[in-house]
N, CA, C and O atoms as CSV, one atom per row, in Angstrom:
chain,resi,resn,atom,element,x,y,z
A,1,UNK,N,N,10.595,26.049,-37.789
A,1,UNK,CA,C,10.726,26.753,-36.452
A,1,UNK,C,C,9.810,25.618,-35.381
A,1,UNK,O,O,10.347,25.099,-34.403
A,2,UNK,N,N,8.158,25.324,-35.827
A,2,UNK,CA,C,7.752,24.263,-35.244
A,2,UNK,C,C,7.993,23.742,-34.654
A,2,UNK,O,O,7.544,23.809,-33.509
A,3,UNK,N,N,9.285,22.450,-35.223
A,3,UNK,CA,C,9.577,21.507,-34.394
A,3,UNK,C,C,9.971,22.076,-33.125
A,3,UNK,O,O,9.648,21.462,-32.108
A,4,UNK,N,N,10.771,23.406,-33.007
A,4,UNK,CA,C,11.372,23.786,-32.176
A,4,UNK,C,C,10.565,24.323,-30.741
A,4,UNK,O,O,11.085,24.307,-29.626
A,5,UNK,N,N,9.508,24.685,-30.974
A,5,UNK,CA,C,8.138,24.527,-30.462
A,5,UNK,C,C,7.253,23.691,-29.847
A,5,UNK,O,O,6.567,23.836,-28.835
A,6,UNK,N,N,7.400,22.644,-30.751
A,6,UNK,CA,C,6.576,21.261,-29.987
A,6,UNK,C,C,7.956,20.589,-28.857
A,6,UNK,O,O,7.703,20.312,-27.685
A,7,UNK,N,N,9.264,20.425,-29.413
A,7,UNK,CA,C,9.618,20.087,-28.283
A,7,UNK,C,C,10.144,20.832,-27.261
A,7,UNK,O,O,10.422,20.264,-26.204
A,8,UNK,N,N,10.322,21.974,-27.391
A,8,UNK,CA,C,10.065,22.902,-26.075
A,8,UNK,C,C,8.874,22.393,-25.099
A,8,UNK,O,O,8.876,21.883,-23.979
A,9,UNK,N,N,8.036,22.693,-25.855
A,9,UNK,CA,C,6.554,22.457,-25.354
A,9,UNK,C,C,7.147,20.977,-24.178
A,9,UNK,O,O,7.626,20.778,-23.061
A,10,UNK,N,N,6.764,20.385,-25.193
A,10,UNK,CA,C,7.341,18.371,-24.561
A,10,UNK,C,C,8.153,18.297,-23.265
A,10,UNK,O,O,7.922,17.549,-22.315
A,11,UNK,N,N,9.115,19.167,-23.374
A,11,UNK,CA,C,9.986,19.163,-22.236
A,11,UNK,C,C,9.794,19.831,-21.053
A,11,UNK,O,O,10.022,19.359,-19.938
A,12,UNK,N,N,9.269,21.208,-21.355
A,12,UNK,CA,C,8.187,21.870,-20.135
A,12,UNK,C,C,7.293,21.030,-19.525
A,12,UNK,O,O,7.274,20.878,-18.304
A,13,UNK,N,N,6.585,20.500,-20.246
A,13,UNK,CA,C,5.341,19.795,-20.075
A,13,UNK,C,C,5.939,18.250,-18.959
A,13,UNK,O,O,5.329,17.913,-17.945
A,14,UNK,N,N,7.202,17.540,-19.475
A,14,UNK,CA,C,7.335,16.534,-18.565
A,14,UNK,C,C,8.611,17.106,-17.336
A,14,UNK,O,O,8.919,16.628,-16.243
A,15,UNK,N,N,9.060,18.135,-17.975
A,15,UNK,CA,C,10.135,18.046,-16.411
A,15,UNK,C,C,9.238,19.110,-15.368
A,15,UNK,O,O,9.651,19.362,-14.236
A,16,UNK,N,N,7.853,19.738,-15.959
A,16,UNK,CA,C,7.321,19.787,-14.500
A,16,UNK,C,C,6.238,19.203,-13.882
A,16,UNK,O,O,5.670,19.708,-12.913
A,17,UNK,N,N,5.803,17.747,-14.604
A,17,UNK,CA,C,5.522,16.179,-14.585
A,17,UNK,C,C,6.442,15.661,-13.497
A,17,UNK,O,O,6.147,15.084,-12.450
A,18,UNK,N,N,7.544,15.975,-13.954
A,18,UNK,CA,C,8.983,15.106,-12.946
A,18,UNK,C,C,8.585,15.996,-11.510
A,18,UNK,O,O,8.358,15.407,-10.453
A,19,UNK,N,N,8.554,16.915,-11.589
A,19,UNK,CA,C,8.864,17.978,-10.500
A,19,UNK,C,C,7.865,17.620,-9.209
A,19,UNK,O,O,8.138,17.551,-8.010
A,20,UNK,N,N,6.264,17.362,-10.103
A,20,UNK,CA,C,5.212,17.151,-8.964
A,20,UNK,C,C,5.522,15.810,-9.045
A,20,UNK,O,O,6.715,16.106,-8.983
A,21,UNK,N,N,5.549,14.507,-9.134
A,21,UNK,CA,C,6.071,13.327,-8.849
A,21,UNK,C,C,6.905,13.345,-7.718
A,21,UNK,O,O,6.663,12.560,-6.802
A,22,UNK,N,N,8.151,14.374,-7.627
A,22,UNK,CA,C,9.320,14.822,-6.695
A,22,UNK,C,C,9.237,14.907,-5.852
A,22,UNK,O,O,9.899,14.419,-4.936
A,23,UNK,N,N,8.119,15.772,-5.850
A,23,UNK,CA,C,7.432,16.512,-4.438
A,23,UNK,C,C,6.622,15.986,-4.155
A,23,UNK,O,O,6.125,16.430,-3.120
A,24,UNK,N,N,5.844,14.657,-4.807
A,24,UNK,CA,C,4.875,14.228,-4.065
A,24,UNK,C,C,5.402,12.967,-2.841
A,24,UNK,O,O,4.653,12.427,-2.027
A,25,UNK,N,N,6.960,12.704,-3.016
A,25,UNK,CA,C,7.131,11.402,-2.624
A,25,UNK,C,C,7.666,12.337,-1.310
A,25,UNK,O,O,7.265,11.646,-0.373
A,26,UNK,N,N,8.235,13.329,-0.798
A,26,UNK,CA,C,8.795,14.297,0.102
A,26,UNK,C,C,7.183,14.897,0.669
A,26,UNK,O,O,7.406,15.669,1.602
A,27,UNK,N,N,6.607,14.855,0.567
A,27,UNK,CA,C,6.014,15.447,1.515
A,27,UNK,C,C,5.354,14.666,2.211
A,27,UNK,O,O,5.100,13.476,2.022
A,28,UNK,N,N,4.919,15.705,3.468
A,28,UNK,CA,C,4.371,15.058,4.930
A,28,UNK,C,C,3.096,14.261,4.513
A,28,UNK,O,O,3.024,13.113,4.952
A,29,UNK,N,N,2.026,14.738,3.684
A,29,UNK,CA,C,1.276,13.768,3.645
A,29,UNK,C,C,1.129,12.532,2.840
A,29,UNK,O,O,0.161,11.773,2.799
A,30,UNK,N,N,2.411,12.452,2.121
A,30,UNK,CA,C,2.401,11.230,1.281
A,30,UNK,C,C,3.336,10.413,1.923
A,30,UNK,O,O,3.542,9.237,1.623
A,31,UNK,N,N,4.009,11.159,2.975
A,31,UNK,CA,C,4.659,10.336,3.799
A,31,UNK,C,C,3.635,9.740,4.865
A,31,UNK,O,O,3.617,8.531,5.096
A,32,UNK,N,N,3.044,10.364,5.310
A,32,UNK,CA,C,1.938,9.512,6.017
A,32,UNK,C,C,0.455,8.803,6.239
A,32,UNK,O,O,-0.146,8.131,7.077
A,33,UNK,N,N,0.246,9.462,4.792
A,33,UNK,CA,C,-0.196,7.913,3.904
A,33,UNK,C,C,0.248,6.769,3.533
A,33,UNK,O,O,-0.547,5.848,3.348
A,34,UNK,N,N,1.251,6.646,3.398
A,34,UNK,CA,C,2.498,5.165,2.936
A,34,UNK,C,C,2.512,5.241,4.750
A,34,UNK,O,O,1.595,4.430,4.880
A,35,UNK,N,N,2.670,5.405,5.389
A,35,UNK,CA,C,2.590,4.981,6.634
A,35,UNK,C,C,1.441,4.137,7.546
A,35,UNK,O,O,1.545,3.194,8.331
A,36,UNK,N,N,0.124,5.053,6.992
A,36,UNK,CA,C,-0.491,4.394,7.563
A,36,UNK,C,C,-1.302,3.117,7.046
A,36,UNK,O,O,-1.986,2.329,7.700
A,37,UNK,N,N,-1.041,3.145,5.771
A,37,UNK,CA,C,-0.694,2.147,4.669
A,37,UNK,C,C,-0.187,0.723,5.422
A,37,UNK,O,O,-0.872,-0.270,5.668
A,38,UNK,N,N,1.381,0.976,5.733
A,38,UNK,CA,C,1.821,0.331,6.321
A,38,UNK,C,C,1.366,-0.723,7.590
A,38,UNK,O,O,1.414,-1.953,7.638
A,39,UNK,N,N,0.909,0.268,8.585
A,39,UNK,CA,C,0.380,-0.452,9.742
A,39,UNK,C,C,-1.206,-1.275,9.319
A,39,UNK,O,O,-1.610,-2.305,9.858
A,40,UNK,N,N,-1.874,-0.553,8.300
A,40,UNK,CA,C,-2.917,-1.281,8.258
A,40,UNK,C,C,-2.645,-2.667,7.842
A,40,UNK,O,O,-3.383,-3.626,8.067
A,41,UNK,N,N,-0.966,-2.700,6.904
A,41,UNK,CA,C,-0.814,-4.354,6.365
A,41,UNK,C,C,-0.491,-5.350,7.404
A,41,UNK,O,O,-0.804,-6.540,7.425
A,42,UNK,N,N,0.348,-4.502,8.467
A,42,UNK,CA,C,1.102,-5.199,9.150
A,42,UNK,C,C,-0.424,-5.501,10.097
A,42,UNK,O,O,-0.678,-6.704,10.159
A,43,UNK,N,N,-1.280,-4.736,10.705
A,43,UNK,CA,C,-2.524,-5.251,11.349
A,43,UNK,C,C,-3.012,-6.434,10.461
A,43,UNK,O,O,-3.174,-7.483,11.084
A,44,UNK,N,N,-3.202,-6.458,9.498
A,44,UNK,CA,C,-4.108,-7.225,8.373
A,44,UNK,C,C,-3.433,-8.973,8.713
A,44,UNK,O,O,-3.908,-10.073,8.993
A,45,UNK,N,N,-1.722,-8.220,8.420
A,45,UNK,CA,C,-1.103,-10.284,8.260
A,45,UNK,C,C,-1.200,-10.599,10.285
A,45,UNK,O,O,-1.114,-11.743,10.731
A,46,UNK,N,N,-1.367,-9.475,11.125
A,46,UNK,CA,C,-0.960,-10.275,12.502
A,46,UNK,C,C,-2.280,-10.532,12.720
A,46,UNK,O,O,-2.322,-10.882,13.899
A,47,UNK,N,N,-3.555,-10.566,12.199
A,47,UNK,CA,C,-5.294,-10.827,12.246
A,47,UNK,C,C,-5.226,-12.439,11.876
A,47,UNK,O,O,-5.560,-13.360,12.622
A,48,UNK,N,N,-4.796,-12.522,10.765
A,48,UNK,CA,C,-4.481,-13.760,9.716
A,48,UNK,C,C,-3.619,-14.751,10.768
A,48,UNK,O,O,-4.019,-15.846,11.166
A,49,UNK,N,N,-2.779,-14.331,11.002
A,49,UNK,CA,C,-1.348,-14.858,12.056
A,49,UNK,C,C,-2.205,-15.736,13.122
A,49,UNK,O,O,-2.020,-16.911,13.438
A,50,UNK,N,N,-3.188,-14.834,13.582
A,50,UNK,CA,C,-4.117,-15.382,14.929
A,50,UNK,C,C,-4.246,-16.014,14.082
A,50,UNK,O,O,-3.460,-16.824,13.591
A,51,UNK,N,N,-5.710,-15.612,13.658
A,51,UNK,CA,C,-6.502,-16.785,12.746
A,51,UNK,C,C,-6.304,-18.011,12.313
A,51,UNK,O,O,-7.254,-18.789,12.221
A,52,UNK,N,N,-4.960,-18.396,11.961
A,52,UNK,CA,C,-4.202,-19.934,11.540
A,52,UNK,C,C,-4.104,-20.194,12.827
A,52,UNK,O,O,-4.936,-21.007,13.229
A,53,UNK,N,N,-3.056,-19.602,13.939
A,53,UNK,CA,C,-3.112,-20.262,14.764
A,53,UNK,C,C,-4.325,-21.149,15.563
A,53,UNK,O,O,-4.132,-22.349,15.758
A,54,UNK,N,N,-5.545,-20.518,16.001
A,54,UNK,CA,C,-6.700,-20.430,16.078
A,54,UNK,C,C,-7.592,-21.616,15.719
A,54,UNK,O,O,-8.370,-22.245,16.436
A,55,UNK,N,N,-7.248,-21.782,14.280
A,55,UNK,CA,C,-8.084,-22.579,13.147
A,55,UNK,C,C,-7.670,-24.321,14.157
A,55,UNK,O,O,-8.570,-25.121,14.412
A,56,UNK,N,N,-6.501,-24.509,14.484
A,56,UNK,CA,C,-7.057,-26.126,14.810
A,56,UNK,C,C,-7.428,-26.078,16.711
A,56,UNK,O,O,-7.945,-26.929,17.435
A,57,UNK,N,N,-7.015,-25.013,16.942
A,57,UNK,CA,C,-7.813,-25.219,18.585
A,57,UNK,C,C,-9.306,-25.056,18.381
A,57,UNK,O,O,-10.043,-25.471,19.276
A,58,UNK,N,N,-9.841,-24.487,17.285
A,58,UNK,CA,C,-11.413,-24.743,16.772
A,58,UNK,C,C,-11.890,-25.578,16.300
A,58,UNK,O,O,-13.097,-25.761,16.460
A,59,UNK,N,N,-10.956,-26.594,15.366
A,59,UNK,CA,C,-11.467,-27.528,15.326
A,59,UNK,C,C,-11.182,-28.552,16.295
A,59,UNK,O,O,-12.198,-29.245,16.236
A,60,UNK,N,N,-10.723,-28.867,16.813
A,60,UNK,CA,C,-10.058,-29.397,18.317
A,60,UNK,C,C,-11.097,-29.157,18.648
A,60,UNK,O,O,-11.824,-29.552,17.737
A,61,UNK,N,N,-11.759,-28.680,19.514
A,61,UNK,CA,C,-12.910,-28.134,20.477
A,61,UNK,C,C,-14.538,-28.545,19.593
A,61,UNK,O,O,-15.533,-29.006,20.153
A,62,UNK,N,N,-14.432,-28.275,18.376
A,62,UNK,CA,C,-15.221,-28.943,17.608
A,62,UNK,C,C,-15.600,-30.768,18.007
A,62,UNK,O,O,-16.433,-31.413,18.643
A,63,UNK,N,N,-14.409,-30.995,17.179
A,63,UNK,CA,C,-14.388,-32.643,17.472
A,63,UNK,C,C,-14.849,-32.934,18.682
A,63,UNK,O,O,-15.708,-33.812,18.755
A,64,UNK,N,N,-14.353,-32.219,19.994
A,64,UNK,CA,C,-14.766,-32.868,21.210
A,64,UNK,C,C,-16.420,-32.755,21.803
A,64,UNK,O,O,-17.117,-33.456,22.536
A,65,UNK,N,N,-16.606,-31.502,21.070
A,65,UNK,CA,C,-17.974,-31.066,21.437
A,65,UNK,C,C,-18.810,-32.285,20.414
A,65,UNK,O,O,-19.852,-32.753,20.874
A,66,UNK,N,N,-18.492,-32.603,19.512
A,66,UNK,CA,C,-19.247,-33.851,18.021
A,66,UNK,C,C,-19.045,-35.612,19.333
A,66,UNK,O,O,-19.708,-36.646,19.252
A,67,UNK,N,N,-18.168,-35.357,20.132
A,67,UNK,CA,C,-17.686,-36.655,20.356
A,67,UNK,C,C,-18.516,-36.789,22.087
A,67,UNK,O,O,-18.226,-37.680,22.884
A,68,UNK,N,N,-19.414,-35.838,22.322
A,68,UNK,CA,C,-19.633,-36.083,23.648
A,68,UNK,C,C,-20.814,-36.190,23.582
A,68,UNK,O,O,-21.470,-36.427,24.597
């Protein structure tokens, strides 16, 4: 009898936990947070790309300044 109670309790807790996870994926706050994170990553990647493009130009300018 005690084994059945333990099994039922574990099953109930697992079911509740799983339902909370699936609801979190569908909530508007979860979607908004993921969109904000994706935008931050895109901005960071764009900044890195701009920095890589500007690095050779800065080296040229530094070389020209030393030559003068």
